[in-house]
N, C-alpha and C positions, 0 to 999 in steps of 0.2 A: 157422593159420599162427602160428609163434612167432618172436619176435626174440631170437636167442641172442647174448648179449654175450660177447666174448672180449677180455680185457685184454691189451694188448701189454707184455710185460716190457721193462725198460730195455735199450736198445741194439738192439732189434728194428726192422727197417724193412719196411713192408708191400710185398708183391709184387702185390697186387690193387687194384682200384679199385671205387668205388661203381657199382652196376648190373650188375657182373660175376657170372656164374653160376659156382659152385664145386662141386666134387665131394668126396666123402669121401676123406680122406687127402691132399688137395691141400695144397701148401705155401702158407700165407697170408703168412708173413713170415720174414725171415732175420736172423741176427746174425753179424757178422764173428767169426772165430776169436779168442780172447783172446790178448793179447800176453804175453810173459814178465813176471812180477812181480818187482819189485825191493824189497828190504828193506835199509835202511841201518843196519847194526849200530852203527856209531859214534855216529850221531845218536840212534838209538832208545834207547841205554843210556848215552849221554854218556861214551863211552870213547875212549881214545887208539887210534891205529892198531894198536899192538902188542897192547894188551889186548882189542881187539875181536876179533881173530883167535882168541884163547884162549877167548873167551866162547861161540863157536859150538859147538853141540851136534850139528849135522848135517853130514855130509861130502858132497862132490859124488857124485851117483849115488844117494843115499839118498832114499827117498820120505817125504813129509810129509802129514799130514792135519789138518783143523781141530782145534785143541786141543793139538797137539804143541808142545813147547817147542823153539824154534829157537836161542835164545841166553839165557844167564844172566849177570847181573852180581852178583858177590859182594864182600863186604868182605875185608880182610886175614885176618880170623878165620873166614871161610867163611860168614858170614851172607848170605842172598840179599837183594839190594837192588832187583833188577829183573829182569823176564823179557820176552822177545818171544815171543808165542804165535801160531802159524799160524792164519789164518782161511780157508785154502784147501787144496785137495789138489793135489799135484804132485810134481815131482822136482827136487832141488837140482842146478843146472847147474854153478855155479862161485862162488867168492868172489873179489872184486877188492880186493886189499890196499890199493891207492892210494886208492880211493874209499870203501871200507868197505861196498860193496854186495854183498849176497848175492842171486844171480839164481835164480829158481825157474820152471821150465817147468810151467805149470798144466795140469791135466787137463781134457779136454773130449771129447765125442763129437759125431758129426755130428748126431745127433738133438737134442742140447741146443742146436744152433744154428738149428733149424728149428721154426716154429710150424705145426702141422698142423691142418687142418680136421676136426673130429669128425663133421661132417654135410654133406649136400648142400643147396644153397640159393642164395639171391641176396644179394649184399652190399648192405646198406642204409645202412651207415655205415663209413667208413674214415678214420682219422686216425692221428696218432703215439701215441695212447694207447689206442685201442679199435677193434675191428672188430665189427660186428653182422651176423649172418646170418639172413635170413628163411628159416625152414625148417619142414617138417612133422615132422621127425625129433627134436624136442626139446620138453621141457616145462620151463618155467622157474618157479622158486618164489621167494618173497620171505622164506621162513622161515630159521631158524637152519641154518648148515652148519658141520660140524666134520670134522676128520681130513684125509685126502688123497684125491685122485681114485682111483676103483677101478671095476671092472666085474664082472659075473656074471650068471647066469641069475636072472630075477625069481621069487621064491618068496613067495606071498601067505599069510600066517599068518591064515587066515580066522577062527579061533577068537577072535582079538583084536578083531574087529569085531562079534562077537555081543554082545547086551545083557549087560553085566556081565563080558564076556570079558576086558576089559583087566586085571581083577584076577587073572586066572589065566594071563596070557600067558607068564610064566616057566615054568609047568608044561608048556604046549603047545610051547614052543620046544625042538626036539630035533634029531637027526641029519639030518632032512630038509633043514635049513638049511645044511648043509656046502657051502661053495664058492658060496653063493647071496647075492644081494641080497634082504634081507628087507623086505617091505612089511607093516607092522603099524600098529595104532592109536596106541599110546602107547609112547614110547621112555623107558626108565629106565637108570640106571647098571647095575643088575643084569642087564637085558636085554643091554646091550652086553658086559659081562663074560662072561656065559654064552655069547653068540653068538661072541665071540672065541675062547673055549675050544673051541667046536664046530668053528670054522673058517669062520664066516660071512664074506662079502666086503663087507658094508655094510648100512646100514639106512635105510629110508624110513618116516616116521611122521607122524601128524597132530599129536600132542601131545608136547611135551617141556618139563617144568617148568624155570624159571630156575635153581633150585638143582641140577638135574641137568646143565644146561649148564655151570655154574660148576665142578662136580666134573669133568666130562669135559675141560674146557679145562685144568684143573690137571694132569690125568693125561696130557695131550698125546697123545690117542689117534690112531692112524694109520688105523683103519677109517673109511671115509666115512660120514657121518651127515647126512641132509638132512630138514628139516621141510617137509612139503608140505600143500596144502589138501585138503579133502574132494572138491573138483572134480577134482583131479589123481588122487586115489585111484580115483575111478570110471573114469577113462581108463586108469589103469595096471592095473586088474583084467583088462582085456582083453588085456593084454600078458604075462600070466603064462606062465612056461616059455620066455620069449624073453630074449635078452641085452639088458641095459641097462648104462649107465655113469653113475655119479654124478660129475658135474663140480663139485667143491666150490667152486672159484673163481667160476664163473658161476651157482652154485646151480641147476643144471639136471640133468634126467634125460635122457640121450641114448638114443634108441631105436635099438639096434644092428641088430636083425634081427627 
């Protein structure tokens, strides 16, 4: 039995309690739909009411995304003195001349407001910061985790576990790994790069050097990568050709089927 930790994102409220049994895909916590966001152009750029209106670069009905320029303050000669940059995705609703407020309707989906259980089990801890589920359907690691959560069929690169096999792992990594979560002995940047080009879905490995971790963090990779113990490798060998999910946040391998 494994205790699977699930961090509660800010604003989420638990719907379950300690001792309760939960099932796969059950809603564990919910968050209220976000309210419309307000950006005050006059205050943000220190502009008069008349100049604030002219500074706005987005009209009602237009969409915005993180990084988009909402408003620009310029000097008489056209030199940019300040910008307001969007931090959210949404649609411009209106601009209020009297207050200087630009109103944005933020994007959200129902799934973004619900925290779903990835496993079946029993709630052993539940508070405003964390939920823990005692389950037989997860393996939790304490190793390095990188990228974002992902899933796929488990593919064991057996050659990498042979004596001296780690030195030739790059050679043995081929199209068999397409769409798969790869279990191998040693993870390197070259393995990640080649796996990504093949179409791999993620990596589980026993060894990953600190310099490789630094490099991959700088590259901000999206593929899930999780360092596991030899003990977990033994367990996962029996799970080959079945679906697993790498949950990067909880550093867990979820046994899906």
